[in-house]
C-alpha positions in Angstrom: 42.3 104.3 -51.3 45.2 102.0 -51.7 44.3 101.2 -55.4 44.6 104.8 -56.8 47.6 105.5 -54.5 49.5 102.4 -55.7 48.5 103.3 -59.3 50.0 106.7 -59.0 53.2 105.3 -57.5 53.5 102.9 -60.4 53.0 105.7 -62.9 55.6 107.8 -61.1 58.0 104.8 -61.2 57.5 104.4 -64.9 58.1 108.1 -65.5 61.3 108.1 -63.4 62.7 105.0 -65.0 61.7 106.3 -68.5 63.7 109.5 -67.8 66.6 107.5 -66.6 66.6 105.4 -69.8 66.5 108.5 -71.9 69.4 110.0 -70.1 71.4 106.9 -70.6 70.6 106.9 -74.3 71.6 110.5 -74.6 74.8 109.8 -72.8 75.6 106.9 -75.1 74.8 109.0 -78.1 77.2 111.8 -76.9 80.0 109.3 -76.3 79.6 107.7 -79.6 79.5 111.0 -81.5 82.6 112.3 -79.7 84.4 109.1 -80.5 83.4 109.2 -84.2 83.9 112.9 -84.8 86.4 114.3 -82.2 87.3 117.2 -84.4 83.8 118.6 -84.5 83.0 121.6 -82.3 79.2 121.2 -81.8 78.9 124.7 -80.4 79.8 126.0 -83.9 78.6 123.1 -86.1 76.1 120.8 -84.4 75.9 117.3 -85.6 72.6 115.8 -87.0 70.9 114.0 -84.2 67.3 113.6 -85.4 64.9 114.6 -88.2 63.7 118.2 -88.3 60.0 118.7 -87.4 60.2 122.0 -89.3 62.1 121.1 -92.4 59.7 118.5 -93.9 56.7 118.1 -96.2 53.3 117.9 -94.7 52.8 114.2 -95.7 55.7 113.2 -93.3 54.9 112.2 -89.7 57.6 112.0 -87.0 57.6 110.0 -83.7 60.0 108.4 -81.3 62.1 111.5 -80.6 61.9 112.5 -84.3 63.8 109.4 -85.3 60.9 107.4 -86.8 59.4 108.6 -90.1 56.0 107.5 -91.5 54.1 108.4 -94.6 50.6 109.9 -94.1 49.8 111.1 -97.7 47.6 109.7 -100.5 50.5 108.1 -102.4 48.7 108.1 -105.8 51.3 109.9 -107.9 54.9 111.1 -107.7 53.4 114.5 -106.7 52.5 112.8 -103.4 56.2 112.2 -102.5 57.4 113.7 -99.3 60.8 114.1 -97.6 62.4 115.3 -94.4 65.8 116.7 -93.6 67.9 116.3 -90.5 68.2 119.1 -88.0 71.7 120.2 -89.1 74.0 119.8 -92.1 77.0 117.4 -91.9 80.1 119.3 -90.6 83.2 119.1 -92.7 85.2 118.5 -89.6 83.7 115.0 -89.5 86.0 114.0 -92.2 83.8 110.9 -92.8 80.2 111.0 -91.8 77.8 108.1 -91.5 74.1 107.4 -90.7 71.8 104.4 -91.1 68.1 103.9 -91.8 66.2 100.8 -91.0 63.1 99.9 -93.1 60.4 99.1 -90.5 57.8 98.7 -93.3 58.0 99.1 -97.1 54.3 100.0 -97.1 52.3 99.6 -100.3 55.0 100.0 -102.9 58.3 100.7 -101.2 59.0 103.9 -103.0 61.6 105.1 -100.5 64.7 107.2 -101.0 67.6 107.6 -98.6 70.3 110.2 -99.2 71.3 113.9 -99.0 70.1 117.3 -99.9 71.0 120.9 -99.5 69.0 123.5 -97.6 66.1 124.8 -99.6 65.7 121.7 -101.9 61.9 121.0 -102.4 60.6 118.5 -99.8 57.6 117.5 -102.0 60.0 115.2 -103.8 62.1 112.1 -103.2 65.9 112.7 -102.6 67.9 112.8 -105.8 65.2 114.2 -108.1 66.3 117.8 -107.9 69.5 119.8 -108.1 71.8 119.4 -105.0 69.8 116.4 -104.0 71.1 112.8 -103.9 69.3 109.5 -103.2 69.3 105.7 -103.3 65.8 104.3 -104.0 64.5 101.0 -102.6 61.9 100.1 -105.3 64.5 99.8 -108.2 67.9 100.1 -106.5 68.8 103.1 -108.7 70.9 106.1 -107.6 69.5 109.5 -108.4 72.0 112.5 -108.7 70.1 115.8 -109.1 67.9 114.2 -111.8 64.6 112.5 -112.2 66.4 109.8 -114.2 68.2 107.2 -112.0 71.3 105.1 -112.7 71.6 101.4 -111.8 73.5 101.2 -108.5 72.6 98.5 -106.1 70.0 96.0 -104.9 66.5 96.9 -104.0 65.7 97.1 -100.3 62.6 96.3 -98.3 61.2 95.6 -94.8 64.0 94.7 -92.3 66.9 96.0 -94.3 69.3 98.5 -92.9 70.7 101.0 -95.4 73.7 103.2 -94.5 74.8 106.4 -96.2 78.5 107.4 -95.8 79.7 110.9 -96.9 83.5 111.3 -97.3 84.2 115.0 -96.9 87.8 114.5 -97.9 87.2 113.4 -101.5 83.6 114.6 -101.6 82.1 111.2 -102.4 79.2 109.1 -101.1 78.7 105.4 -100.8 75.8 103.3 -99.4 75.8 100.1 -97.4 73.1 97.4 -97.1 73.0 95.3 -94.0 76.6 96.1 -93.2 78.1 95.6 -96.7 79.4 98.5 -98.8 77.8 98.9 -102.2 80.5 101.1 -103.7 80.7 104.8 -104.7 77.4 106.2 -105.7 78.1 110.0 -106.0 81.2 112.1 -106.6 81.9 115.9 -106.5 79.4 116.5 -103.7 78.9 120.1 -102.6 79.4 121.0 -98.9 76.7 121.5 -96.2 74.4 118.6 -97.2 71.7 117.3 -94.8 70.8 113.6 -94.3 67.5 113.2 -96.0 64.8 110.5 -96.4 61.8 110.4 -98.6 58.6 108.3 -98.7 55.8 108.1 -101.3 53.2 105.4 -100.5 51.0 104.6 -97.5 52.4 102.3 -94.8 56.0 103.2 -95.4 57.9 103.5 -92.0 61.6 103.9 -91.4 63.9 104.5 -88.3 67.0 106.6 -88.4 70.2 105.9 -86.4 72.5 109.0 -86.2 74.6 107.3 -83.6 71.9 106.5 -81.0 72.9 102.8 -81.4 75.9 100.9 -82.8 76.0 100.8 -86.6 75.6 97.6 -88.6 78.4 98.7 -90.9 82.0 99.0 -89.4 82.4 102.7 -90.2 85.2 103.1 -87.7 87.4 100.7 -89.7 86.8 102.8 -92.8 87.7 105.9 -90.7 90.9 104.3 -89.6 91.9 103.8 -93.2 91.4 107.4 -94.0 93.2 108.6 -90.9 96.2 106.5 -91.9 96.1 108.0 -95.4 96.1 111.6 -94.1 98.8 111.0 -91.5 101.0 109.4 -94.3 100.5 112.6 -96.4 101.6 114.7 -93.5 104.7 112.6 -92.7 105.7 112.4 -96.4 105.5 116.2 -96.8 108.7 117.1 -98.8 111.3 119.0 -96.7 114.1 118.9 -99.2 117.3 120.9 -98.6 115.9 122.9 -95.7 115.9 119.9 -93.3 118.9 121.2 -91.3 117.4 124.7 -91.0 114.1 123.2 -89.8 115.9 121.0 -87.3 117.8 124.0 -85.8 114.6 126.0 -85.5 112.7 123.2 -83.8 115.6 122.8 -81.3 115.4 126.5 -80.5 111.6 126.2 -80.0 112.0 123.3 -77.6 114.8 125.1 -75.6 112.7 128.2 -75.2 109.7 126.1 -74.1 111.7 124.4 -71.4 113.0 127.8 -70.2 109.5 129.3 -70.3 108.1 126.6 -68.0 111.0 126.8 -65.6 112.4 123.3 -66.3 115.9 124.3 -65.2 117.9 121.1 -65.3 116.2 119.9 -68.5 116.7 123.2 -70.2 120.4 123.3 -69.3 121.0 119.7 -70.4 119.1 120.3 -73.7 121.0 123.5 -74.4 124.3 121.7 -73.9 123.4 118.8 -76.1 122.2 121.0 -78.9 125.0 123.7 -78.5 122.6 126.5 -77.6 122.6 129.3 -75.0 119.9 129.7 -72.3 118.7 133.3 -72.6 117.7 133.6 -69.0 119.8 133.2 -65.9 119.2 129.8 -64.2 118.6 131.5 -60.8 115.9 133.6 -62.4 114.3 130.5 -63.9 114.4 128.8 -60.4 112.6 131.8 -58.9 109.8 131.4 -61.5 109.7 127.7 -60.7 109.3 128.5 -57.0 106.3 130.8 -57.7 104.7 128.2 -60.0 105.0 125.6 -57.4 103.2 127.8 -54.9 100.4 128.7 -57.3 99.9 125.1 -58.4 99.7 123.9 -54.8 97.0 126.5 -54.0 99.2 128.5 -51.7 98.3 131.8 -53.4 99.1 134.1 -50.4 102.7 132.9 -50.4 102.9 133.1 -54.2 101.8 136.7 -54.1 104.2 137.6 -51.3 107.1 135.8 -53.1 106.3 137.6 -56.3 106.3 140.9 -54.5 109.7 140.2 -53.0 111.4 138.9 -56.1 109.8 141.4 -58.5 108.9 144.4 -56.3 107.1 146.5 -58.9 105.4 143.8 -61.1 102.1 143.6 -59.3 102.0 147.3 -58.5 102.2 147.9 -62.3 99.6 145.2 -63.0 96.6 145.8 -60.7 94.3 143.5 -62.8 96.8 140.7 -62.5 97.0 141.3 -58.7 93.2 141.2 -58.5 93.1 137.9 -60.4 95.7 136.4 -58.0 93.7 137.7 -55.0 90.4 136.2 -56.3 92.2 132.9 -56.8 93.5 133.2 -53.2 89.9 133.6 -52.0 88.9 130.5 -53.9 91.8 128.6 -52.3 90.6 129.8 -48.9 87.2 128.3 -49.6 89.1 125.2 -50.7 91.0 125.1 -47.4 94.4 125.1 -49.3 95.6 128.7 -48.9 98.1 129.0 -46.0 96.1 131.9 -44.4 93.2 129.6 -43.6 95.3 126.5 -42.9 97.3 128.1 -40.2 94.1 129.1 -38.4 93.2 125.4 -38.4 96.2 124.8 -36.2 98.3 122.9 -38.8 101.2 124.1 -40.8 101.0 124.5 -44.5 103.9 122.1 -45.0 102.0 119.3 -43.2 99.2 119.5 -45.7 101.0 120.0 -48.9 102.9 116.7 -49.2 106.0 118.5 -50.3 109.5 117.4 -49.5 110.4 121.0 -48.5 108.3 124.1 -48.0 109.5 127.4 -49.4 111.8 129.3 -47.0 110.9 132.6 -45.5 112.0 135.7 -47.3 113.3 138.9 -45.9 111.1 141.8 -46.9 112.5 144.2 -49.6 114.1 147.3 -48.3 111.8 149.7 -50.1 108.7 151.0 -48.3 105.3 150.0 -49.7 103.3 152.6 -51.4 99.6 153.1 -50.9 98.9 151.1 -54.0 100.9 148.2 -52.6 98.6 147.8 -49.6 97.0 144.9 -51.4 100.3 143.2 -52.3 100.7 141.2 -49.1 98.3 139.1 -47.0 95.6 141.1 -45.4 96.3 139.8 -41.9 100.0 140.5 -41.1 99.8 138.3 -38.0 98.8 135.1 -39.8 101.7 132.7 -40.0 101.1 131.6 -43.6 104.7 130.9 -44.3 105.6 134.3 -45.7 107.0 137.5 -44.2 104.7 139.2 -41.8 105.0 141.8 -39.0 105.8 139.1 -36.5 109.2 137.5 -36.7 109.4 133.7 -37.4 111.8 131.6 -35.5 112.8 129.2 -38.3 113.7 129.4 -41.9 113.6 125.7 -42.5 109.9 125.0 -42.0 106.6 126.4 -41.0 105.5 126.2 -37.4 101.9 125.8 -36.6 100.1 129.0 -35.6 99.3 129.4 -32.0 95.6 129.1 -32.7 93.7 126.4 -30.8 90.1 125.6 -31.7 88.5 122.8 -29.8 87.0 120.2 -32.2 83.6 120.8 -30.7 83.7 124.4 -31.6 84.6 124.0 -35.3 82.2 125.6 -37.6 79.9 123.0 -39.1 78.0 124.2 -42.1 74.5 122.6 -42.7 75.3 119.8 -40.3 78.2 118.4 -42.3 81.3 117.3 -40.5 84.1 115.4 -42.3 87.6 114.3 -41.7 90.2 115.8 -43.9 91.5 113.1 -46.2 95.2 112.6 -46.7 96.8 114.1 -49.8 98.4 111.8 -52.4 99.1 111.3 -56.0 101.2 114.4 -56.2 102.3 115.2 -59.7 106.1 115.7 -60.2 107.0 118.6 -62.5 110.8 118.5 -62.2 113.8 118.0 -59.8 116.7 120.3 -60.4 120.3 119.5 -59.3 122.1 122.6 -60.3 123.7 125.5 -58.4 122.0 128.9 -58.5 125.2 130.7 -59.3 124.1 133.8 -57.4 126.7 135.8 -55.5 126.1 136.0 -51.7 127.7 139.5 -51.6 124.8 141.3 -53.3 124.0 144.4 -51.2 120.3 144.4 -51.6 119.7 140.6 -51.3 118.5 140.3 -54.9 120.3 139.9 -58.2 118.4 139.8 -61.5 115.2 139.1 -59.7 116.7 136.3 -57.6 117.1 136.2 -53.8 120.7 135.7 -52.6 119.7 133.6 -49.6 120.8 130.1 -50.2 117.9 128.7 -48.2 115.5 130.6 -50.4 116.5 128.7 -53.4 117.1 125.2 -51.9 113.6 124.0 -52.5 113.8 124.9 -56.2 115.7 121.6 -56.4 112.6 119.9 -54.9 109.9 118.3 -56.9 107.1 120.7 -58.2 104.0 118.9 -57.2 100.2 119.4 -57.4 97.8 118.3 -54.7 95.2 115.7 -55.4 91.5 116.4 -54.7 90.0 115.2 -51.4 87.0 113.0 -51.4 85.2 115.0 -48.7 86.0 118.5 -47.6 84.7 121.3 -45.4 84.6 125.0 -46.1 88.0 126.5 -45.2 89.1 123.1 -43.8 86.3 123.2 -41.1 87.8 125.9 -38.9 85.4 128.6 -37.7 88.3 131.1 -37.4 89.4 130.3 -40.9 85.9 130.9 -42.2 85.8 134.3 -40.5 89.2 135.1 -42.0 87.9 134.1 -45.4 84.9 136.3 -45.0 87.1 139.2 -43.9 89.3 138.6 -46.9 86.2 138.6 -49.2 85.2 142.1 -47.9 88.7 143.4 -48.6 88.5 141.9 -52.0 85.2 143.6 -52.6 86.8 146.9 -51.6 89.7 146.2 -53.9 87.3 145.7 -56.8 85.5 149.0 -56.1 88.9 150.8 -55.9 89.9 149.4 -59.2 86.6 150.3 -60.8 87.0 153.9 -59.6 90.6 154.2 -60.7 90.5 152.2 -64.0 86.9 152.1 -65.0 84.5 149.1 -65.4 86.1 145.7 -66.1 83.5 143.0 -67.0 86.2 140.2 -66.6 87.0 141.3 -63.1 83.4 141.6 -62.2 82.5 138.1 -63.4 85.6 136.6 -61.8 84.6 138.0 -58.4 81.0 137.1 -58.8 81.8 133.5 -59.6 84.2 133.2 -56.7 81.7 134.7 -54.2 79.0 132.3 -55.6 80.8 129.4 -54.0 79.5 130.5 -50.7 75.9 130.1 -51.8 76.1 126.3 -51.7 76.4 124.0 -48.7 78.8 121.8 -50.8 80.7 124.2 -53.1 82.7 121.3 -54.6 79.6 119.7 -56.1 77.9 123.0 -57.1 77.4 124.5 -60.5 80.4 126.8 -59.8 82.4 124.1 -58.1 84.7 123.8 -61.2 86.6 126.8 -59.7 87.9 124.6 -56.9 89.4 122.1 -59.2 93.2 122.2 -59.1 93.3 122.4 -62.9 91.9 126.0 -62.6 95.2 127.0 -61.1 97.0 126.4 -64.3 95.8 129.5 -66.3 96.5 131.7 -63.2 100.0 130.2 -63.1 100.5 130.7 -66.8 99.4 134.4 -66.7 101.6 135.2 -63.7 104.6 133.4 -65.4 104.1 135.4 -68.6 104.0 138.7 -66.7 107.3 137.8 -65.0 108.9 136.9 -68.3 107.9 140.3 -69.7 109.9 141.9 -67.0 113.0 140.1 -68.5 111.9 141.2 -72.0 111.2 137.5 -72.9 108.2 136.3 -74.9 104.9 135.9 -72.9 104.3 132.7 -74.8 106.9 130.3 -76.0 107.2 130.0 -79.8 106.4 126.2 -79.6 103.1 127.0 -78.0 102.4 129.6 -80.6 103.2 127.1 -83.4 100.8 124.5 -81.9 98.1 127.2 -81.5 98.6 128.3 -85.1 98.3 124.7 -86.3 95.1 124.2 -84.2 93.6 127.4 -85.7 94.5 126.3 -89.2 92.6 123.1 -88.6 89.6 125.1 -87.4 89.8 127.3 -90.5 89.9 124.1 -92.7 86.8 122.9 -91.0 85.0 126.2 -91.5 86.0 126.2 -95.2 84.8 122.6 -95.8 88.2 120.8 -96.0 87.4 117.5 -94.4 91.0 116.2 -94.0 91.2 118.4 -90.9 89.3 115.6 -89.1 92.3 113.3 -89.2 95.1 115.8 -88.6 94.8 116.3 -84.8 97.8 118.3 -83.3 97.5 116.2 -80.1 98.2 113.0 -82.1 101.6 114.4 -82.9 102.3 115.8 -79.5 101.7 112.5 -77.7 
């Protein structure tokens, strides 16, 4: 019995190791293609990765993941020629595209052609013989450009040689390489959307393709660097002429508005002074937005919602979908253990876990009475000391005291037998430190002026660093507290009720529905952070929430939702995408990011 059993084990081992090797090869291919063609969006324009088993003549056989091509016809006359195209055409966004073919065997006569062809070109021919078909043939070294008559081009090639084909989508030319050496331009005025193509004609001919599965023999990256330098030089040498001063002033305005939009108070003020501009929003108001951003980016969504309600009383009431998005994010932060409502139930203050030099001070509630539609605006549990105003008075405005909730360590909820220690938080990201006065009068009767609280303590921590928490290596649901888990579940029920209320009042909303479904899906996994929906728990997912809330606040001041600088960058990116779709290859070497960094 041991013989068959050990044999099965050996076969299983071979299969497992084989799969592992294939995964590594696929990973290497993806990395190389991303490095070579960073401007290509493969969801729109996939790159060629293999030969197509459907787009070939019957005399062509494929093997080894459709990378090896062998001839299986009679090979008696040119009518027995056979070709195969790659799975996809070459995207214009490559700028420069390259593939190589190794001659495994020249077969009987070595009648092999390597090149390009358009979709629909006859595959019962060698590349280059027909219109919109281009090839370099091994038996005579001739190049064939949409014609059965070749032109002298390069040396012949045979068994062991590696032939490369490079398509320049900027000037629409093509050159070949042999064993790592360029043979010069073979074709000009190439049309767009060509496919890598190889053709064989006599028995025994076998070739292997390399679309990036392995390092190339020819240094194509050096050639790409040459063209990237050329394109960037064209951009930098673009004639500005007499409008340089006008452009400079416009750019300064765009930079200033960008700094204000993202609440960089001190920098915005300093830049405005140095460029003789005016800041079109009161600094105290900018500081308030900065405070809210800090709360959102640290995962303290309950406090962010409460602070927004107090500083901008009608904003969330007028935008129920925005409020719903904030509440869904709060639920996710509860799962993450970062929202104050679950942290306080773990017996530790929010401040102790945020690594901030100062926590936001408590706010007095606005004097107006909440309407029925504002029932969702504050935390659901008014007794939870989450660092915001609640129905119970707090004794200090200078910090958060731990909630009087004591849960013995032995009684902490342990999900699926996992129990971990909470790791310390580090690597906080500094956004800005402001050292300017808020300039708000203390005599305001309602405690608010232009959307800013008049309590000095409320604005003190706007001068503190805006930081973002780093991820923990090991975490428990809601920080591991059973009481916090129960609070999160109750919050989820309230969120579901809110969703149903919105659907009745405002109709179906597929975005809200998906948002809630994805958030609730986190509870289906024992380790949400490493689940298929775990990306929601990544701190980077707070950024779009922060941006949306910030834009909504700016609208209340009649300021643009998006800074002009961001719009200009977005327009440039869209122009590059349009260039790619229309076949203008220079878009590959004109990355907006290259100029922003």
